[in-house]
Structures are given as C-alpha cells and as structure tokens.
C-alpha positions in Angstrom: 0.0 0.0 0.0 2.8 2.4 1.0 4.7 1.5 -2.2 1.7 2.3 -4.4 1.3 5.6 -2.6 5.0 6.5 -3.1 4.8 5.6 -6.7 1.7 7.9 -7.1 3.5 10.8 -5.4 6.6 10.3 -7.5 4.4 10.2 -10.6 2.7 13.5 -9.6 6.0 15.2 -8.9 7.4 14.0 -12.2 4.3 15.2 -14.0 4.5 18.6 -12.3 8.2 18.8 -13.2 7.4 18.1 -16.9 4.7 20.7 -17.0 6.7 23.6 -15.7 7.6 24.8 -19.2 4.1 24.3 -20.5 3.3 28.0 -20.0 6.4 29.3 -21.7 4.6 29.8 -25.1 1.2 30.1 -23.7 -1.4 32.4 -25.3 -2.3 35.7 -23.7 -5.7 36.3 -22.2 -8.3 37.1 -24.9 -5.8 36.4 -27.7 -7.4 35.7 -31.0 -5.4 33.9 -33.7 -1.7 32.8 -33.6 0.9 33.8 -31.1 3.5 36.4 -32.0 5.5 35.1 -35.0 9.3 34.7 -34.4 10.2 34.4 -38.1 9.4 36.0 -41.4 8.0 32.7 -42.7 5.5 32.5 -39.8 4.5 36.1 -40.4 3.7 35.2 -44.0 1.7 32.2 -42.9 -0.2 34.3 -40.4 -1.0 36.9 -43.0 -2.2 34.2 -45.4 -4.3 32.6 -42.7 -5.9 36.0 -41.8 -6.7 36.7 -45.5 -8.2 33.2 -46.0 -10.4 33.7 -42.9 -11.7 37.0 -44.2 -12.5 35.5 -47.6 -14.1 32.5 -46.0 -16.2 34.6 -43.6 -17.4 36.8 -46.5 -18.4 33.7 -48.5 -20.3 32.2 -45.5 -22.1 35.5 -44.8 -23.0 35.9 -48.5 -24.4 32.4 -48.7 -26.4 32.8 -45.5 -27.8 36.1 -46.6 -28.8 34.7 -50.0 -30.3 31.6 -48.3 -32.4 33.8 -45.9 -33.5 35.9 -48.8 -34.7 32.9 -50.9 -36.4 31.3 -47.8 -38.3 34.5 -47.1 -39.2 35.5 -50.6 -40.3 32.0 -51.9 -41.9 30.6 -48.8 -45.5 29.3 -49.0 -47.9 31.9 -47.8 -51.1 30.8 -45.9 -53.8 29.7 -48.3 -51.6 29.9 -51.3 -51.6 27.0 -53.8 -48.1 25.8 -54.7 -47.5 25.3 -58.4 -44.4 24.3 -60.3 -43.0 27.3 -62.1 -40.5 26.5 -64.8 -39.2 30.1 -64.6 -37.7 29.3 -61.2 -36.6 25.8 -62.2 -33.4 26.4 -64.3 -31.3 29.5 -65.0 -28.3 28.8 -67.1 -26.6 32.1 -66.4 -27.0 31.7 -62.6 -25.7 28.1 -62.7 -22.6 29.3 -64.7 -22.1 32.1 -62.2 -22.3 29.9 -59.1 -19.9 27.5 -60.7 -17.4 30.1 -61.9 -17.3 32.4 -58.8 -16.2 29.7 -56.4 -13.8 28.4 -59.0 -12.2 31.9 -59.2 -12.1 32.3 -55.4 -10.4 28.9 -54.9 -8.0 29.6 -57.8 -7.0 32.9 -56.4 -6.4 31.4 -52.9 -4.5 28.5 -54.4 -2.3 30.9 -56.4 -1.5 33.0 -53.4 -0.8 30.0 -51.2 1.5 28.4 -53.8 3.6 31.5 -53.6 3.6 31.1 -49.8 4.7 27.5 -50.1 7.5 28.4 -52.4 8.6 31.1 -50.0 8.6 28.6 -47.2 10.9 26.2 -49.1 13.7 28.8 -49.3 15.2 28.0 -45.9 17.9 30.3 -44.4 21.2 28.8 -43.5 20.9 27.1 -40.1 23.1 28.2 -37.3 22.9 24.9 -35.5 21.9 21.5 -37.0 20.1 18.8 -35.0 19.1 15.5 -36.7 16.0 14.1 -34.9 15.1 10.5 -35.5 11.7 9.3 -34.4 11.3 5.7 -33.2 8.2 3.9 -31.9 8.5 5.1 -28.3 11.3 7.7 -28.2 13.3 10.2 -30.1 17.0 10.1 -30.8 19.0 13.3 -31.4 22.3 13.5 -33.3 24.4 16.7 -33.5 26.4 16.2 -36.7 28.8 19.1 -36.1 29.5 18.1 -32.5 31.1 14.7 -33.3 
C-alpha cells in the first residue's frame, strides 16, 4: 500500500516537473489567432491565414444572406396553392455564375498560397543543426557538427 502511494506521489511530482515549461509559449488572455511570430515565414503564414479567414467569412455571410432571402421570398404563404413554375426551375446564367465564382475564389487562394509554399521552401542557413530521429516510443537526437 505504501509502495503504491509513493509511486503515485513520484508520478505526480514527475508530471509537475514536466509541465513547468508548458506556460512558456502560452497564449495571452483574450488572444485571437496565432501567437507572435518569431520568423518571417510565420509572419507570411499568419497573413495568409488571416486573409483566407476574411474571404471564407465573406463567402459564408453571403451564402447565409442569400439563403435567408430565398427562404423569405419564396416561402409558401397561408392559403396559397403551390404550383411548379418553370421560370424558377433552371437558370443557365445563374448556374454558370455559381460555378465560376467559387472556382475563381479557390483559384486565387491557391495561387497566393502556392507563392507562400515556395517562400517557405527557401530556408535560411541554419546556425545549428540537429538531426532528430523518431522511433516507436522515443526520439533520438544527433548533433552532426559536434562529433
């Protein structure tokens, strides 16, 4: 019994010791988005993320506004007979537009993010090299310049 208690206390102390650095990169209260970027690459990633979020929010708002408009305008009114109206069935221009507009938006976002990916691939010269090898239950680290 005492042995199990001591093992539990040792485990709690060890867990506390491991969690001491957990707050080093912690977010600030009421922080929205990423933490402060330390590199130019992360700054570019953060700008791209913010731009994509703005575009995505605008698309979502537009879709919900159009959906609400259609739901209100074409709802069945009390006592009204519902008839199939071919005028509201197909609209080739509208179908082409709602195919091309998302295609253009996705194409523009793809083009801007491909530029970002190419920028990320140009790595600066490293000051210090560490080769990390992941195994099933542990990591192995090799310092090539130190040997």
